[in-house]
C-alpha positions, -999 to 999 in steps of 0.1 A, spaced: -181 -150 38 -148 -143 54 -147 -133 90 -122 -106 98 -101 -110 129 -106 -83 156 -74 -63 159 -60 -51 192 -33 -25 197 1 -41 198 13 -40 235 45 -58 243 39 -85 269 72 -76 287 60 -40 291 28 -51 307 47 -74 331 71 -46 340 42 -22 345 24 -46 369 56 -53 387 62 -15 391 27 -10 405 31 -39 429 65 -28 441 52 8 446 24 -5 467 47 -25 491 77 -2 490 90 4 526 91 40 537 108 58 566 81 75 587 89 105 609 77 110 644 80 147 652 72 168 683 53 193 661 43 194 624 68 222 616 95 196 617 78 173 591 98 163 560 94 185 529 82 155 509 58 135 530 53 110 502 89 99 510 87 105 548 51 105 560 48 126 592 32 116 625 29 133 659 22 102 679 40 68 679 7 50 679 -4 67 646 30 59 630 28 23 640 -8 20 628 0 35 594 31 14 589 28 -16 567 44 -50 572 70 -47 545 98 -33 566 88 4 573 110 23 597 100 50 622 125 77 628 118 96 660 132 132 658 150 144 689 130 167 711 133 185 744 101 168 755 93 131 758 71 110 735 44 86 747 50 49 737 24 24 748 22 7 713 21 -30 702 42 -41 672 28 -70 653 47 -60 621 84 -59 613 90 -22 620 123 -8 630 120 21 654 150 43 661 159 77 676 176 106 659 197 113 690 197 88 718 200 114 746 172 136 733 149 109 720 130 100 751 101 76 754 77 69 783 54 39 784 58 4 769 67 -9 734 53 -44 731 66 -67 704 40 -94 699 46 -124 676 69 -106 651 89 -133 633 109 -112 608 139 -91 617 132 -58 635 152 -34 656 146 -9 684 176 14 689 190 48 699 162 57 724 162 67 760 135 50 780 126 68 813 93 52 823 72 21 817 75 -12 833 85 -29 812 99 -4 788 101 -31 761 81 -63 763 88 -92 740 59 -118 739 40 -143 718 9 -132 699 -27 -145 704 -18 -175 683 10 -184 706 36 -175 679 67 -162 697 87 -131 685 120 -137 668 148 -117 653 142 -88 676 173 -67 682 174 -41 711 205 -20 708 222 13 717 194 24 740 195 39 775 171 24 801 167 46 831 133 35 845 120 29 880 107 -6 869 116 -34 845 136 -23 814 133 -53 791 110 -83 797 109 -114 776 79 -137 782 79 -160 751 104 -186 740 124 -163 717 160 -152 721 162 -114 714 196 -98 709 203 -71 736 234 -54 724 253 -22 734 227 -7 758 231 11 790 209 0 820 210 25 848 189 26 880 163 1 869 146 -22 894 153 -51 869 173 -46 838 164 -78 820 136 -101 831 135 -133 810 116 -166 810 139 -182 783 175 -187 793 190 -183 758 193 -146 751 221 -127 734 233 -102 759 265 -85 746 284 -53 753 259 -37 777 266 -16 808 245 -26 840 250 2 866 232 6 899 202 -16 890 185 -35 918 187 -67 897 207 -68 865 196 -100 849 172 -127 861 192 -157 874 180 -183 849 197 -168 819 225 -190 807 261 -178 812 271 -184 776 244 -158 766 262 -130 786 293 -117 768 316 -87 774 292 -67 797 302 -43 824 284 -47 858 288 -19 884 272 -15 918 242 -37 912 231 -53 945 222 -84 925 238 -92 892 216 -123 887 234 -153 871 265 -166 887 288 -149 863 325 -155 866 340 -119 865 375 -107 858 390 -141 852 419 -150 830 400 -181 820 386 -178 786 353 -191 799 346 -159 818 333 -143 786 349 -109 792 324 -97 818 337 -71 844 323 -59 877 351 -40 893 354 -9 871 333 23 871 319 30 837 323 68 844 293 84 826 296 120 817 265 133 836 237 109 846 217 138 861 215 155 827 208 122 810 243 121 794 255 85 794 284 90 771 317 77 784 339 102 804 371 114 789 394 97 814 377 63 814 397 32 806 369 8 816 343 7 789 362 20 759 373 -6 733 364 -34 756 334 -48 737 330 -79 716 337 -73 679 304 -89 669 287 -55 672 311 -38 648 334 -9 652 322 23 668 303 44 644 316 76 661 354 70 658 356 37 638 375 20 667 373 -18 671 369 -35 695 339 -12 702 330 6 734 306 -10 758 272 7 764 247 28 744 274 47 725 295 18 713 292 -4 682 282 3 646 246 14 653 254 41 679 243 76 670 270 100 661 256 132 677 274 147 707 255 160 737 245 196 734 265 224 751 243 235 780 253 271 784 274 299 770 286 333 783 304 360 765 319 395 771 335 421 749 372 428 756 377 452 727 361 464 695 372 432 677 375 405 704 349 386 725 358 363 753 336 331 755 332 305 781 312 272 780 313 239 799 334 213 782 317 182 770 337 155 788 330 126 764 364 112 755 356 112 718 349 150 715 374 166 692 364 202 694 338 230 691 324 252 664 316 288 673 287 302 652 277 339 651 257 366 633 262 404 633 231 422 645 208 393 638 196 364 659 201 329 647 199 302 636 208 303 608 242 317 616 254 329 582 281 355 590 310 352 566 336 338 590 311 316 609 316 290 622 350 293 637 367 261 648 378 265 684 392 230 688 393 221 724 403 253 743 433 247 766 417 272 790 389 296 792 379 322 782 383 314 746 390 346 726 371 351 693 383 377 669 355 395 651 352 424 626 344 459 639 314 474 621 319 509 635 289 533 640 259 541 619 239 573 610 204 572 624 172 593 620 144 600 644 116 574 646 85 583 627 48 574 630 51 576 668 18 567 684 4 560 719 -23 536 730 -34 542 766 -47 517 790 -52 517 828 -20 530 844 0 524 812 8 537 777 18 515 748 42 533 725 49 522 689 68 536 660 81 527 625 114 509 622 145 530 617 171 519 591 203 505 607 189 507 643 197 477 664 175 489 693 156 519 707 160 540 739 126 549 754 124 575 781 94 591 799 86 618 825 57 638 839 50 667 815 56 690 845 89 673 855 124 679 842 142 645 845 134 615 823 133 579 833 150 556 809 137 521 800 161 493 791 170 491 755 140 479 734 147 456 705 113 459 689 92 488 677 67 487 705 69 489 743 46 495 772 53 520 800 35 509 832 29 523 867 15 556 855 -12 577 870 -48 574 857 -71 605 854 -85 618 887 -122 613 896 -129 649 884 -114 641 850 -80 658 856 -54 640 834 -18 633 842 2 640 811 35 623 802 62 632 777 77 601 760 108 602 738 121 575 715 156 574 700 170 549 675 201 531 689 229 514 671 254 490 688 274 463 671 260 431 685 272 396 679 248 367 684 268 336 693 262 299 699 284 268 701 282 232 690 305 203 699 317 178 673 333 144 671 348 152 637 353 186 622 333 195 590 312 164 593 276 176 600 264 141 611 291 141 638 283 176 652 258 184 680 222 185 666 212 217 684 231 249 693 239 260 728 217 288 741 225 320 722 244 348 739 244 384 726 276 404 731 278 442 723 311 455 710 324 490 700 308 524 705 270 529 706 253 555 685 220 574 692 198 591 667 176 622 671 147 622 696 111 618 687 85 629 713 49 622 720 27 633 749 -3 614 762 -21 603 794 -32 568 806 -69 561 809 -88 529 819 -105 512 790 -140 497 795 -155 481 765 -189 492 752 -218 491 760 -206 496 796 -192 530 786 -170 552 808 -175 589 810 -143 596 790 -131 584 756 -139 582 718 -172 565 724 -190 568 691 -158 559 671 -151 529 694 -186 516 690 -185 521 652 -151 504 646 -156 477 673 -126 481 695 -107 509 713 -73 503 696 -86 506 661 -63 529 641 -92 551 631 -101 556 668 -64 563 676 -63 590 649 -93 608 664 -78 605 699 -45 620 686 -65 648 670 -84 655 702 -52 656 723 -32 677 699 -58 702 685 -88 702 708 -74 699 743 -50 727 737 -75 755 734 -107 766 751 -130 761 722 -117 726 716 -120 718 753 -156 730 753 -164 707 723 -147 677 741 -167 684 772 -199 684 752 -189 652 734 -181 635 767 -216 642 779 -236 631 748 -211 606 731 -220 576 753 -257 580 743 -248 577 707 -225 547 713 -251 529 733 -276 534 705 -252 518 680 -247 488 703 -285 484 705 -288 488 667 -257 473 650 -270 483 615 -260 519 624 -223 511 626 -214 509 589 -235 541 584 -215 559 611 -182 545 598 -190 561 564 -199 594 580 -167 594 600 -144 589 570 -138 627 564 -131 632 601 -107 602 603 -89 612 571 -85 648 583 -73 635 617 -47 612 600 -35 641 579 -31 665 607 -15 641 632 7 619 609 22 645 586 48 671 592 40 709 594 58 715 561 36 689 544 5 703 558 14 738 546 22 726 511 -11 708 509 -29 739 522 -11 760 497 -20 737 468 -56 735 480 -57 773 481 -44 775 445 -70 750 434 -98 771 450 -84 803 435 -82 787 400 -117 774 404 -130 809 413 -112 825 383 -125 798 360 -161 804 371 -157 841 366 -143 837 331 -171 813 322 -197 837 336 -182 866 315 -182 844 284 -219 835 289 -230 871 292 -217 881 258 
């Protein structure tokens, strides 16, 4: 008997190996995680860039294979207070607007890691480098291109490691660098107005090409401003001249000659302007961010139908090369997508800067439709349908018995509230108001400005726009007037019913501003309150309506029954209050024809049946 060999599918061994390697590499592949101020700023593909809203969550989720955490710039600060036991690089999108409070602790990390492009404003220390519980010191830690502006200790080293502290700005700290070991790598930093710059035990050969300015105690016995090569290039007589420390702008001022191109070449050329030797401080070297400080304000006025004068405060960083002016026509931004936007303004020689725009002339407008009023205590909320080409609306009101209207400021939505009106008197006497709405057209440019280091390079342009300014140009156009009449009345929710209002409908539909209730109110005001028979019915309803409403609130099962019963009344009210007189006459005419046809048809059928 011959035994047959069991056959297996032929699978190349090399393919299996590659498959296993691919799976393994996928499992350990490093990713860039994003820390965001809110989830709307998460990356589109969160498999590539996982999203976190706290630094603690991002650190916990990061693996030990070299993940990075990118902190998106924000107008609010992030809480730190995390401990890193893995090799994780943490960096800010924009140094000036990536602000952390609390402490980042590096504990026993022995592989290269980096903390950079962040502004620390709190925490003592802001960064702590220490051994772990097994007494393994941290090593290969680089702290660079950060701003430390804290009331306490900025960087504290308590183990035997020698972190690299390169191209940072230390301003106003009680102690900038507190270190137990004496062999640190302190290069190209600015120490300004700190109580103590560096603890005295740090070796002089560790301190290279730093600028010290107005620190009561610099720490080590550094030889400053010496022609001797042993002085290591450290300076203590020159003002670093920051742009604006009160605004957190530690870029170097345009007229400075102290910190520019004075650094040690070990940190590489400036990433902003590619100059080497690099600048000293947080915005020098190859790892500095390339985003200019935002333009803080913008003002604009129209000088003709085609010109707008703009003024903004200049960014005094010496590397600024100009400004882009962005704008939209009759539309807020961003995005600013007008055909000739942005316009490169360079660096204006003087202000105002004159921007030339296109004149869009005037526009034909119609009267607003679907005008409705929703009363509350001492107020009327007026709404209407949008009018094509309108850029705003002029709303006016007056007492029905008065002659002169009061104009409200131009409204840029299709709803506004008129306040300070007179409620009905205790005897029920109403104070009626006439309200008019006109569509309004005015050519309006929405403008904003961004500074840049290099034109047409988005990574070297300000990350956010200046505050937007709206400038009107040309002649304004007004459309026909639409009018509505109503009176304010206090609203008290059921079952605490007042002695006025659409009680049964309000209880049936659940709230006073329901469109069905509004339709019945409009019918009451337009068709019942204007004649004696209608007023008599309204008076009767005001007396007995609250009883029915209270019954519905006690027995909720009645509400759908009443809503069904009210359908014909609501439909009729909508038809009579929301359609034009011509439409109503046409429908009435067609209805009459249908009735007449039906009558004739029945007569003919009757005659035929009698034969």
